[in-house]
C-alpha positions in Angstrom: -31.0 14.7 -61.1 -34.1 13.1 -59.7 -37.4 13.1 -61.5 -38.9 15.1 -58.6 -36.4 17.9 -59.1 -36.8 17.9 -62.8 -40.6 18.0 -62.5 -40.7 20.8 -60.0 -38.0 22.8 -61.8 -39.9 22.8 -65.0 -43.3 23.4 -63.4 -45.0 20.4 -65.1 -47.2 19.7 -62.1 -50.1 21.7 -60.9 -49.9 23.6 -57.7 -52.7 21.5 -56.2 -51.0 18.3 -57.2 -47.7 19.5 -55.7 -49.4 20.3 -52.4 -51.2 16.9 -52.3 -47.9 15.2 -53.1 -46.2 17.0 -50.2 -49.0 16.2 -47.8 -50.4 19.8 -47.8 -54.2 19.7 -48.3 -56.6 22.3 -49.5 -57.7 22.9 -45.9 -54.2 24.1 -45.1 -54.6 26.8 -47.8 -57.8 28.0 -46.2 -56.3 28.1 -42.7 -52.6 28.6 -42.8 -51.9 29.7 -39.3 -50.7 26.8 -37.1 -50.3 26.6 -33.4 -46.8 27.0 -32.0 -45.2 25.2 -29.1 -45.6 27.0 -25.8 -42.0 27.3 -24.8 -40.0 30.5 -25.5 -37.4 29.2 -27.8 -37.4 30.6 -31.3 -36.9 27.8 -33.8 -35.6 28.3 -37.3 -35.8 25.3 -39.7 -32.8 24.9 -42.1 -33.2 22.4 -44.9 -30.1 22.1 -47.1 -28.4 19.2 -49.1 -25.8 17.9 -46.7 -25.4 14.8 -48.9 -24.9 14.9 -52.7 -22.9 17.0 -55.2 -23.7 20.3 -53.4 -22.7 19.0 -50.0 -19.6 21.3 -49.7 -21.6 24.4 -50.3 -24.4 23.2 -48.0 -22.0 22.5 -45.1 -20.6 26.0 -45.4 -24.2 27.3 -45.2 -24.7 25.5 -42.0 -21.5 26.9 -40.5 -22.5 30.5 -41.4 -26.1 30.0 -40.2 -24.8 28.6 -36.9 -22.6 31.7 -36.5 -25.4 34.1 -37.0 -27.6 32.3 -34.5 -24.7 32.1 -31.9 -24.0 35.8 -32.3 -27.7 36.7 -31.6 -27.8 34.3 -28.6 -24.7 35.7 -27.2 -26.4 39.1 -27.1 -29.5 37.7 -25.4 -31.4 36.3 -28.3 -34.6 38.0 -29.4 -36.2 39.8 -26.4 -34.5 37.3 -24.1 -35.7 34.3 -26.1 -32.9 32.0 -27.3 -32.8 30.9 -30.9 -32.4 27.3 -32.1 -31.3 26.2 -35.6 -32.9 22.9 -36.7 -30.8 21.6 -39.7 -32.2 18.9 -41.9 -30.7 17.2 -45.0 -33.0 17.7 -48.0 -30.7 15.4 -50.1 -31.1 17.7 -53.1 -34.5 16.2 -53.7 -37.8 18.1 -54.0 -39.9 15.5 -52.3 -37.4 15.0 -49.5 -37.2 18.8 -49.0 -41.0 19.1 -48.8 -41.2 16.3 -46.3 -38.5 17.7 -44.1 -40.1 21.1 -44.3 -43.5 19.8 -43.3 -42.0 18.0 -40.4 -40.2 21.1 -39.2 -43.4 23.0 -39.3 -45.9 20.5 -37.9 -43.6 18.4 -35.6 -40.9 20.9 -34.6 -43.2 24.0 -34.6 -40.6 26.2 -36.3 -41.3 29.9 -36.5 -39.6 30.3 -39.9 -37.6 28.4 -42.5 -34.3 29.5 -44.1 -32.3 27.4 -46.6 -32.2 25.3 -49.7 -29.4 25.2 -52.2 -31.2 24.2 -55.5 -33.3 26.4 -57.7 -35.8 23.6 -58.1 -35.8 22.3 -54.5 -36.5 25.7 -53.1 -39.7 25.8 -55.0 -40.8 22.6 -53.3 -40.0 24.2 -49.9 -41.8 27.3 -50.9 -44.9 25.4 -51.8 -45.1 24.0 -48.3 -44.2 27.2 -46.4 -46.7 29.4 -48.2 -49.5 26.9 -47.8 -48.8 26.7 -44.1 -48.3 30.5 -43.6 -44.7 30.2 -42.5 -42.0 32.7 -43.5 -39.4 31.3 -45.9 -36.1 33.0 -46.6 -34.5 31.3 -49.6 -30.7 31.3 -50.0 -30.3 29.8 -53.4 -30.5 31.5 -56.8 -33.8 31.4 -58.7 -35.7 33.6 -61.0 -38.9 31.6 -60.7 -39.4 32.1 -57.0 -39.8 35.9 -57.6 -42.5 35.4 -60.2 -46.1 36.0 -59.2 -47.2 32.3 -59.7 -44.7 31.2 -57.0 -44.5 34.3 -54.8 -46.4 34.7 -51.5 -46.3 37.2 -48.7 -44.3 34.6 -46.7 -41.6 34.2 -49.4 -38.3 36.2 -49.3 -35.4 35.6 -51.6 -32.1 36.5 -50.0 -29.9 35.1 -52.8 -29.0 36.8 -56.0 -31.1 35.6 -59.0 -29.9 34.4 -62.4 -31.1 37.6 -64.1 -28.9 39.7 -61.8 -25.9 37.4 -61.9 -25.8 36.7 -65.6 -26.4 40.3 -66.3 -23.4 41.5 -64.3 -21.0 38.9 -65.7 -22.2 39.6 -69.3 -21.6 43.3 -68.9 -18.0 42.6 -67.8 -17.1 39.7 -70.1 -19.0 40.4 -73.4 -19.0 43.3 -75.9 -20.8 43.9 -79.1 -19.9 41.2 -81.6 -18.7 38.7 -79.0 -19.4 35.1 -80.1 -20.7 33.0 -77.2 -21.1 29.2 -76.9 -23.1 27.8 -74.0 -22.6 24.6 -72.0 -25.6 24.3 -69.7 -26.8 22.0 -67.0 -30.2 20.6 -68.0 -32.3 21.7 -65.0 -33.8 24.9 -63.6 -30.5 26.6 -62.5 -28.9 26.1 -65.9 -32.0 27.1 -67.9 -32.4 30.3 -65.9 -28.8 31.2 -66.2 -28.9 30.6 -70.0 -31.9 32.8 -70.2 -30.2 35.5 -68.2 -27.1 35.4 -70.4 -29.0 35.5 -73.7 -31.1 38.4 -72.5 -27.9 40.3 -71.5 -26.3 39.4 -74.8 -29.2 40.8 -76.8 -28.8 44.1 -75.0 -25.0 44.2 -75.5 -25.0 42.9 -79.1 -23.2 39.6 -78.4 -24.1 36.6 -80.5 -24.9 33.0 -79.4 -23.2 30.6 -81.8 -24.5 27.4 -80.1 -25.7 25.8 -76.9 -25.4 22.3 -75.5 -27.3 20.9 -72.6 -25.6 18.4 -70.3 -27.2 16.1 -67.7 -26.9 17.0 -64.0 -24.0 15.3 -62.3 -22.2 14.4 -65.5 -18.7 13.0 -65.0 -17.6 13.0 -68.6 -17.8 16.1 -70.8 -15.4 14.9 -73.5 -18.2 14.4 -76.1 -19.2 18.1 -75.8 -15.8 19.7 -76.1 -15.2 19.0 -79.9 -18.7 20.3 -80.7 -18.1 23.5 -78.6 -14.7 24.1 -80.2 -16.2 23.7 -83.7 -18.5 26.6 -82.9 -15.4 28.9 -82.8 -16.6 31.1 -79.9 -14.8 34.0 -78.3 -16.3 32.9 -75.0 -17.4 29.6 -73.6 -20.0 30.2 -71.0 -20.5 27.2 -68.6 -23.7 27.4 -66.6 -23.7 24.6 -64.0 -23.1 24.2 -60.2 -21.2 22.3 -57.6 -19.0 19.4 -58.8 -20.2 19.9 -62.3 -18.4 23.2 -62.4 -15.0 21.8 -61.4 -15.4 18.8 -63.7 -16.5 20.6 -66.8 -13.9 23.4 -66.5 -11.1 20.9 -65.9 -12.1 18.9 -69.0 -12.4 22.1 -71.1 -8.8 22.9 -70.0 -7.6 19.4 -70.8 -9.0 19.9 -74.3 -7.1 23.1 -74.8 -10.2 25.3 -74.8 -8.6 28.1 -72.8 -6.0 28.6 -75.5 -8.8 29.4 -78.0 -11.5 31.1 -75.9 -12.3 32.8 -72.6 -14.2 30.7 -70.1 -17.0 32.4 -68.2 -19.4 31.0 -65.5 -22.4 32.7 -63.9 -21.2 31.9 -60.4 -17.5 31.3 -59.6 -17.6 28.9 -56.7 -15.1 29.1 -53.9 -15.2 25.4 -53.0 -15.0 24.2 -56.6 -11.9 26.3 -57.2 -10.4 24.7 -54.1 -11.2 21.2 -55.5 -8.8 21.6 -58.4 -5.5 23.2 -59.1 -5.1 27.0 -59.6 -4.0 26.3 -63.2 -7.4 24.8 -64.1 -9.4 27.9 -63.0 -6.8 30.5 -63.9 -8.4 33.4 -65.8 -12.0 32.1 -65.4 -14.5 34.9 -64.8 -17.7 34.6 -62.9 -20.2 36.3 -60.6 -20.6 36.1 -56.8 -22.6 37.4 -54.0 -19.7 37.5 -51.6 -15.9 37.1 -51.5 -13.9 37.3 -48.3 -11.6 39.8 -49.9 -14.3 42.5 -49.4 -12.8 42.9 -45.9 -10.2 45.3 -47.5 -13.0 47.8 -48.1 -16.0 46.8 -46.0 -16.0 46.8 -42.2 -19.0 44.5 -42.0 -17.2 42.0 -44.2 -14.1 42.2 -41.9 -16.3 41.6 -38.9 -18.0 38.6 -40.5 -14.7 37.1 -41.6 -13.1 37.5 -38.2 -16.0 35.9 -36.4 -16.1 33.1 -38.9 -12.3 32.5 -38.6 -12.6 32.4 -34.9 -15.3 29.8 -35.0 -13.8 27.7 -37.8 -10.1 27.3 -37.2 -9.0 30.3 -39.3 -11.0 29.3 -42.4 -12.7 32.1 -44.4 -16.4 32.1 -45.2 -17.5 31.2 -48.7 -20.0 32.6 -51.2 -23.0 30.3 -50.5 -22.1 30.3 -46.8 -22.5 34.1 -46.8 -26.1 33.7 -48.1 -27.0 31.8 -44.9 -25.3 34.4 -42.7 -27.1 37.4 -44.3 -30.4 35.6 -44.6 -30.4 34.5 -41.0 -29.4 38.0 -39.9 -32.2 39.6 -41.9 -34.8 37.3 -40.4 -33.6 37.8 -36.9 -33.2 41.5 -37.2 -36.8 41.6 -38.5 -37.9 39.5 -35.5 -36.0 41.9 -33.2 -37.8 44.9 -34.8 -41.2 43.0 -34.5 -40.6 42.3 -30.8 -41.1 38.5 -31.4 -42.2 35.9 -33.9 -45.7 37.0 -34.8 -45.7 36.3 -38.5 -47.4 39.5 -39.9 -45.2 41.7 -37.8 -42.0 39.9 -38.9 -43.1 40.1 -42.5 -43.6 43.9 -42.1 -40.1 44.0 -40.4 -38.5 42.3 -43.4 -40.3 44.5 -45.9 -39.0 47.6 -44.1 -35.5 46.3 -43.3 -32.4 48.0 -44.4 -29.4 45.9 -43.4 -25.6 45.6 -43.8 -24.2 42.6 -42.0 -21.5 41.3 -44.4 -21.4 42.8 -47.9 -22.8 46.3 -47.8 -26.3 47.7 -48.0 -29.3 45.4 -48.7 -33.1 45.6 -48.6 -36.0 43.6 -49.9 -38.0 45.0 -52.9 -41.6 45.3 -51.9 -43.3 43.6 -54.8 -41.4 40.3 -54.9 -39.3 40.3 -51.7 -36.0 40.1 -53.7 -33.0 41.2 -51.8 -31.5 44.2 -53.6 -27.7 43.9 -53.1 -24.3 44.3 -54.8 -23.2 41.8 -57.4 -19.5 40.9 -57.6 -17.6 39.8 -60.7 -14.5 37.8 -59.9 -11.5 36.5 -61.9 -9.6 33.4 -60.7 -6.0 34.3 -59.9 -2.8 32.7 -61.2 -1.0 30.6 -58.6 1.9 33.1 -58.6 -0.4 35.9 -57.6 -2.0 34.1 -54.7 -0.7 35.4 -51.3 -2.3 32.5 -49.4 -4.3 29.3 -50.1 -7.5 31.3 -49.6 -6.4 34.1 -51.9 -8.4 32.7 -54.9 -9.9 35.5 -56.8 -9.6 39.1 -57.8 -12.6 41.4 -57.6 -12.8 42.9 -61.1 -16.3 44.5 -60.7 -18.6 45.4 -57.8 -22.0 46.5 -59.0 -23.8 48.6 -56.5 -27.2 47.6 -55.2 -29.9 48.8 -57.5 -33.5 47.8 -58.3 -32.8 48.8 -61.9 -30.9 45.6 -62.6 -33.9 43.5 -61.6 -36.7 42.4 -63.9 -39.6 44.8 -63.4 -42.5 44.0 -61.0 -44.8 44.1 -64.0 -42.7 41.6 -66.0 -42.9 39.2 -63.0 -46.6 39.4 -63.1 -47.4 41.9 -60.3 -49.9 44.7 -60.9 -48.5 47.9 -62.2 
């Protein structure tokens, strides 16, 4: 993990220093509205880490974003204006993401930004967009982006947040007296997931017996496994992302941990399950925003899946890919309701939007612009139970959309 991501993720720099570092001066804060290009094309910037350990999830995001744009364009765009998606590689680096975002705004004259796949990197993107008065729809988990110090009227959070995700998984996997050991990636995503789990544990009456931080991108977890096993937990909770998830679970299985404890993750990743054998993930439980198996009960999921299959050689959409699809759709539906791209009208459109494009009902909470939506809990299937290569998980819980599962607006720092 780069120093930039670590610094931004832990908020050790001042807001003014961050803006100066990203080339956004104080004058931009005073006059955020920038001139747009004169042509009629609606341009949406899309920074995401096409290279690095999250590349598989990022590429799925691009495919789903492209599908959403294509579907709108096939229906005539927004008021006859075609939509263009401008994809940029943020390289999972806060400084790179800020630079690409600034270029998208100043050079490419985008009307809005959607994207980012790191809890820390999205904060760098948000610093730039809010200073420039550009709408940003974030599609990666973060608790911080909802808090008043990072929020702006231009910031919308389409993804689940760690409080929602960890809470749903804990309610399913823990009970009073459950002993939990935590293996946690040492950056913002891991820290926020750990906080979410520990908060949920306190409410349930589960006990933390130990926690170990591991570096981002670690290849070897062997030194951690004996320490975790010595804690004698009922549940090993592994809070990391991308390749780290597949590597750490595989090594936990190699050490025989599954014979002694249940393995739980906050987000059970489609691509990481595909990266290793079914036996490695068998029985692992985790949360998700989306799973293609929802098509059995939801017409919008079936429509999304069918369109994605048709565009991608029969493949099914993934969890983080679905964030891009729902986030782009929300933005474009708001533009449609606003009759164009005028920022205040689009913001009002997003704030009043009730949408169901893939996973059931969603809406943005007024105070922090968090998307209120269902939270799935999945369990990885045995190989013998899989009906196809894509039949990876069983949906064991589907928590309905509710603002009650969010941290309160007051807790986030907003006026009562």
